[in-house]
C-alpha positions as CSV (number, residue, x, y, z in Angstrom):
1,M,0.0,-0.2,0.0
2,P,1.2,3.6,-1.0
3,P,2.5,5.5,1.7
4,R,-0.3,8.1,1.5
5,K,-3.1,5.7,1.6
6,L,-2.1,4.1,4.2
7,V,-1.6,7.3,6.2
8,I,-5.1,8.1,5.2
9,F,-6.6,4.5,6.0
10,L,-4.5,4.7,9.5
11,V,-5.9,8.1,10.5
12,V,-9.7,7.1,9.6
13,A,-9.2,3.6,11.9
14,V,-8.4,6.4,14.7
15,L,-11.0,8.2,13.8
16,A,-13.4,5.5,14.0
17,A,-12.1,4.1,17.4
18,L,-11.8,7.4,19.0
19,P,-15.7,7.1,20.3
20,F,-15.0,4.2,22.7
21,G,-14.7,4.5,26.3
22,L,-16.0,8.1,26.3
23,G,-19.3,9.6,27.3
24,N,-22.1,12.0,26.5
25,Y,-19.8,15.0,26.7
26,G,-17.4,13.4,24.7
27,Y,-19.5,12.0,21.8
28,Y,-20.9,15.5,21.5
29,I,-16.9,17.3,20.9
30,L,-15.9,14.8,18.5
31,A,-19.2,15.4,16.6
32,S,-18.2,19.3,17.1
33,V,-14.8,18.1,15.7
34,M,-16.2,16.9,12.5
35,I,-18.4,20.1,12.3
36,Y,-15.6,22.3,12.4
37,A,-13.1,20.4,10.1
38,M,-16.2,20.8,7.6
39,V,-15.8,24.6,8.0
40,G,-11.7,24.1,7.5
41,L,-12.5,22.1,4.0
42,S,-14.3,25.1,3.1
43,L,-11.5,27.7,3.8
44,N,-9.1,25.7,2.6
45,I,-10.9,26.1,-1.1
46,L,-11.6,29.4,-0.8
47,I,-8.4,30.6,1.0
48,G,-5.7,28.0,0.5
49,M,-7.0,27.5,-3.2
50,G,-8.2,30.4,-4.2
51,G,-6.7,33.4,-2.4
52,Q,-9.7,34.7,-1.6
53,I,-9.9,36.4,2.4
54,S,-13.9,35.5,4.2
55,I,-14.3,36.6,7.8
56,G,-17.7,36.2,7.3
57,H,-18.4,32.4,6.9
58,A,-20.3,32.6,9.9
59,G,-22.7,34.1,8.1
60,F,-23.0,31.2,5.4
61,W,-23.1,28.2,8.7
62,A,-26.0,30.1,10.1
63,L,-28.0,30.3,6.6
64,G,-26.9,26.1,6.4
65,A,-28.4,25.9,9.6
66,Y,-32.0,27.5,9.9
67,A,-32.4,27.0,6.2
68,S,-32.0,22.8,7.4
69,A,-33.7,23.3,10.6
70,I,-36.9,25.2,8.5
71,V,-37.1,23.0,6.4
72,V,-37.1,19.9,8.4
73,T,-39.5,21.5,11.0
74,K,-41.7,23.4,8.8
75,A,-41.7,21.2,5.4
76,G,-41.7,18.4,7.0
77,L,-38.9,16.6,4.6
78,P,-36.3,14.3,5.9
79,F,-33.5,15.1,7.7
80,L,-30.2,14.3,4.7
81,V,-32.6,16.6,2.5
82,G,-32.4,19.5,5.1
83,V,-29.0,19.4,5.6
84,L,-28.7,19.1,1.5
85,A,-31.2,22.4,1.7
86,G,-28.8,24.1,4.3
87,G,-26.2,23.6,1.4
88,V,-27.5,24.7,-1.4
89,V,-28.8,27.9,0.4
90,A,-25.4,28.6,1.4
91,G,-23.9,28.1,-1.7
92,L,-26.1,30.3,-3.5
93,F,-25.6,33.3,-1.4
94,G,-21.9,32.5,-1.3
95,A,-22.4,33.0,-5.3
96,L,-23.7,36.7,-4.8
97,V,-21.0,37.2,-2.2
98,A,-18.7,36.7,-4.8
99,L,-19.9,39.2,-7.1
100,P,-18.1,42.0,-4.9
101,A,-14.4,39.4,-4.5
102,L,-14.5,40.3,-8.6
103,R,-13.7,44.1,-7.8
104,V,-12.1,44.4,-4.4
105,Q,-9.1,42.3,-2.9
106,G,-7.5,42.0,0.3
107,H,-9.0,43.7,3.5
108,Y,-11.5,45.4,1.5
109,L,-13.2,42.1,0.5
110,A,-13.0,41.2,3.9
111,I,-14.6,44.0,5.0
112,A,-17.5,43.1,2.3
113,T,-17.6,39.4,3.8
114,L,-17.7,41.1,7.2
115,G,-20.9,43.0,6.1
116,F,-22.9,40.1,4.6
117,A,-22.3,38.2,8.1
118,L,-23.2,41.2,10.6
119,F,-26.5,41.5,7.5
120,V,-27.3,37.8,7.6
121,Q,-27.1,37.4,11.9
122,Q,-29.5,40.7,12.0
123,M,-32.2,39.6,9.0
124,L,-32.5,36.0,11.5
125,F,-32.6,38.1,14.0
126,E,-35.6,40.4,13.0
127,W,-37.4,37.7,10.9
128,E,-38.9,36.3,13.9
129,S,-42.2,34.7,12.2
130,F,-39.7,32.5,10.1
131,T,-36.9,32.0,12.1
132,G,-37.8,32.5,15.6
133,G,-35.9,35.5,16.1
134,R,-34.7,36.3,19.9
135,Q,-36.6,32.9,20.8
136,G,-34.5,30.8,18.4
137,L,-35.7,28.0,16.4
138,F,-35.9,24.0,18.1
139,V,-34.3,21.5,16.0
140,P,-35.4,17.8,16.2
141,R,-32.6,15.1,16.4
142,P,-31.2,13.6,13.6
143,S,-33.1,10.5,11.9
144,L,-32.1,8.2,9.4
145,F,-34.2,6.2,7.2
146,G,-37.1,7.0,9.8
147,T,-34.8,5.7,13.1
148,E,-34.0,9.0,15.2
149,M,-30.4,9.5,16.7
150,Q,-31.2,10.3,20.4
151,S,-26.9,9.6,20.8
152,D,-24.4,11.5,19.8
153,F,-22.4,8.6,19.3
154,G,-24.3,7.5,16.4
155,Y,-24.2,11.0,14.9
156,Y,-20.4,11.3,15.5
157,Y,-20.5,8.4,12.8
158,V,-22.8,10.2,10.3
159,L,-20.7,13.0,10.4
160,L,-17.3,11.4,9.9
161,A,-18.7,10.2,6.7
162,I,-20.2,13.4,5.4
163,F,-16.9,15.2,6.2
164,L,-14.9,11.8,4.3
165,L,-17.0,12.2,1.7
166,L,-16.3,16.6,1.7
167,A,-12.8,16.0,2.0
168,W,-12.7,13.3,-1.1
169,I,-14.6,15.9,-3.1
170,A,-12.2,18.8,-1.8
171,H,-9.2,16.5,-2.9
172,N,-10.6,16.0,-6.5
173,F,-11.8,19.3,-6.9
174,A,-8.0,20.3,-6.0
175,K,-6.3,18.0,-8.7
176,S,-9.1,19.4,-11.4
177,H,-8.8,21.7,-13.8
178,T,-10.5,24.3,-11.8
179,G,-8.5,23.9,-9.1
180,R,-5.4,24.3,-10.6
181,S,-7.1,27.2,-12.6
182,L,-7.7,28.4,-9.1
183,M,-4.4,27.8,-7.5
184,A,-2.7,29.5,-10.7
185,L,-5.2,33.1,-10.0
186,R,-3.9,32.7,-6.2
187,M,-0.3,32.7,-7.5
188,S,-0.7,35.1,-10.5
189,A,-4.1,36.8,-11.8
190,V,-2.4,38.5,-14.5
191,A,-0.7,35.7,-15.6
192,A,-3.1,33.2,-15.4
193,E,-5.5,34.9,-17.3
194,C,-3.0,35.8,-20.3
195,C,-3.1,31.9,-20.3
196,G,-7.0,32.0,-20.6
197,I,-8.1,31.2,-17.5
198,P,-11.2,33.5,-16.5
199,R,-11.3,35.2,-13.0
200,P,-14.9,36.0,-12.4
201,K,-15.8,32.7,-13.2
202,H,-13.7,30.8,-10.8
203,V,-13.9,33.3,-8.2
204,I,-17.6,32.5,-7.9
205,I,-16.9,29.0,-8.0
206,A,-14.5,29.1,-5.5
207,F,-17.1,31.3,-3.3
208,A,-19.8,29.0,-4.0
209,T,-18.4,25.6,-3.2
210,S,-16.7,26.8,-0.2
211,A,-20.5,28.1,0.9
212,F,-21.9,24.9,0.0
213,F,-19.5,23.2,2.9
214,T,-19.7,25.9,5.7
215,G,-24.0,25.5,4.4
216,V,-23.6,21.5,4.8
217,S,-21.4,22.0,8.4
218,G,-23.9,24.2,9.5
219,A,-26.8,22.2,9.0
220,L,-25.4,19.4,10.3
221,F,-24.5,21.8,13.4
222,A,-28.3,22.7,13.7
223,H,-29.2,19.2,14.4
224,L,-26.2,18.6,16.9
225,L,-27.2,21.5,18.9
226,G,-31.0,21.3,19.0
227,H,-31.9,24.9,19.4
228,L,-30.6,28.0,17.1
229,S,-29.7,31.3,18.1
230,T,-28.6,34.1,16.3
231,E,-25.8,34.5,18.9
232,T,-23.8,31.5,18.1
233,F,-23.3,32.7,14.5
234,S,-21.8,36.1,15.6
235,L,-18.1,37.9,14.4
236,A,-16.2,35.7,16.9
237,A,-17.4,32.7,15.2
238,S,-15.9,34.0,12.1
239,L,-12.7,35.1,13.3
240,S,-12.6,31.7,14.8
241,F,-12.8,29.8,11.8
242,L,-10.4,31.9,10.4
243,S,-8.0,31.3,13.0
244,M,-9.1,27.3,12.8
245,A,-8.3,27.3,9.5
246,V,-4.5,29.3,9.5
247,I,-3.5,26.7,12.8
248,G,-4.3,23.6,11.3
249,G,-3.2,24.4,7.7
250,L,-4.5,26.1,4.8
251,H,-3.6,24.3,2.1
252,S,-4.5,20.5,3.3
253,R,-7.4,18.6,4.0
254,G,-5.3,16.9,7.0
255,G,-5.1,20.3,8.4
256,A,-8.9,21.1,8.2
257,L,-9.2,18.3,10.2
258,L,-6.7,19.1,12.9
259,G,-8.4,22.8,13.0
260,G,-11.4,21.0,13.9
261,F,-9.8,19.4,17.0
262,Y,-7.8,22.3,18.0
263,L,-11.3,24.5,17.7
264,A,-13.3,22.0,19.7
265,L,-10.6,21.4,22.7
266,A,-9.5,24.6,23.0
267,P,-12.2,25.9,25.0
268,E,-11.8,22.7,27.1
269,V,-8.4,22.6,27.6
270,L,-8.4,26.4,28.3
271,R,-11.4,26.7,30.2
272,E,-9.7,27.4,33.6
273,F,-8.3,30.6,32.3
274,K,-11.5,32.4,32.1
275,D,-10.9,36.1,31.2
276,A,-7.2,35.2,29.8
277,Q,-8.4,32.5,26.9
278,M,-8.8,35.3,24.3
279,V,-5.1,36.8,24.9
280,I,-3.8,32.7,24.7
281,Y,-6.0,32.0,21.2
282,G,-4.0,35.1,20.2
283,V,-0.5,34.4,21.2
284,L,-1.3,30.4,20.0
285,L,-2.1,32.1,16.5
286,I,1.1,34.4,16.5
287,L,3.2,31.5,17.6
288,C,1.8,29.1,14.6
289,V,2.2,32.3,11.9
290,Q,5.6,33.1,13.0
291,F,6.9,29.3,13.2
292,L,4.3,26.9,11.4
293,P,3.1,29.2,8.8
294,G,1.9,25.9,7.0
295,G,-0.3,25.1,10.1
296,L,0.2,22.6,12.7
297,I,0.1,19.8,9.7
298,S,3.4,20.9,8.5
299,I,5.4,19.6,11.6
300,V,6.2,16.6,9.9
301,D,8.0,18.0,7.3
302,V,9.7,20.8,9.2
303,V,10.9,18.3,11.4
304,R,12.1,16.4,8.4
305,S,13.3,19.5,6.5
306,R,15.5,20.0,10.2
307,L,16.9,16.5,9.8
308,G,17.9,16.8,6.3
309,R,15.3,15.0,4.9
310,K,12.5,15.2,2.2
311,P,8.9,16.6,3.0
312,L,6.1,13.7,2.7
313,G,4.9,13.4,-0.7
314,T,7.6,14.3,-2.2
315,P,9.9,11.9,-4.9
């Protein structure tokens, strides 16, 4: 078996065995890891491949969560249909948000995506007849084939399967002509366009695909949480997602998974520090950018380079 496939097999085996021996709260944490890792995959596509910045992904997350909850509770459709609907709704809004990205870049684009996230949060808060407004919206437990999953133990494996599916899609997307074109545009938009790569089309695809992944994550999060409140989808959530992607690794599917573990476990590990938590998060982010610009996923390659060996995956 090739080394890369062996590593993937071992990682999947470890993830499948993780829940055993944990309590209900442990199942919830692991389920959160998978949900955050899906957002990490979305940022891997948008920032890692496309070079487009976004600090408004909490808006897509909220749209996916509320869309799925409304489809399931008000329309009476199955859980998986609601998850798909959440992804589609977020993807459509992602395509719309991509339009400003055709004219602005850098911090101007970051401000535009931030405005979108704030707009979505306020809209969901004010639209009480549809979203529950300040009272929130109750979401039923996920169910498959008529069986409701009361425990997060079974739900974790559903999330793991969906994460692996999205990771496989992201991997193939990166290897596709569209993915390679996005990476060419990230390195030099002028050179790529001179080679016949249309920037507007690819930027819209990057935003829509990233938003779809985030919407699916939001929909799955809604059914894990059981109750939606607009306070959950604040600016802090968007900044946490961006920090997670940077610390895990923006250019790797494995980095998205490590980022998911970081975002889910860091609050538990740092719970005793209370008000100092945000300071510690900031210090960790600065240290990662300074010493591990490739994220936690690059630790192995950094160690191998210090030992004079080639990075993994190189001939």
